[in-house]
N, C-alpha and C positions, 0 to 999 in steps of 0.2 A: 942414714935417712931411709935407705931402701928397706932395712929390717923394720923400722918403725912403721913405714907405710904398709908393708906386708902384714904386720901385726894388727894394725887398725882395720885393714880390709878383710882380714880373715876372722875377725871376731864374730860376725853373724854366722859364719859357717861352723865355727867351733862351739857356739852357743847351742846348736841343735844336736850335738853328738850324744848327750845324755838322754834325749827324749826317746820315748818308745813309740812305735806306731800305734795308732788308734785301732782298737779291735771292737767290732760290732758283733754282738751275739743276738741272734733272733730266736726268741723262745716262743713256743706255741701258746696260744691263749689258754687260760685255765679252763678245764673241762668242768661243766656244772652238773652233769648227770651221767649215769651209766650208759644210757642210750646214745648220748652225744659222743661219749668215748668210743663206743663200739663203731659208730658211723665214721668217726675220724680215723680209726685204725683201718677200717675197710677201705676208705678212700686212699690211705697211704699204701696199703697192700696192692690196690688196683694200679696205682701209679708205678710201683716197683715192678709189677708184672709187665706193664707197658714198656718200661725201660728195658727189661730183660728180653722181651720179644724183639725190640729194635736192635739190641746187641746181637741176638741170635741171627736175625736177618742179615745184619752187617757182616757177621763172621761167616755166613754161608755164601755171600757174594763171590769172594775169591775162589771158593771151591767150585762154584757153578761156572766160572770163567775158564777153569782148567780143562783141557781136553781129557776125555775119558781114556783110561789105560786098559783097553780091552784087546 
């Protein structure tokens, strides 16, 4: 009886084993003109530069906290 009860109760769990997780892929909107493409790339480059600047500032903070070795 215990094996039968275990089998019945575990069916929903085992039914989900073969399922793959859902993957969502966000694609940029199609570009309609060359000027639009250039402006999109410029915006993306500006965003990457901002992120790099924030990383540089964050990496410099520990160095600024250390006492100078003079």
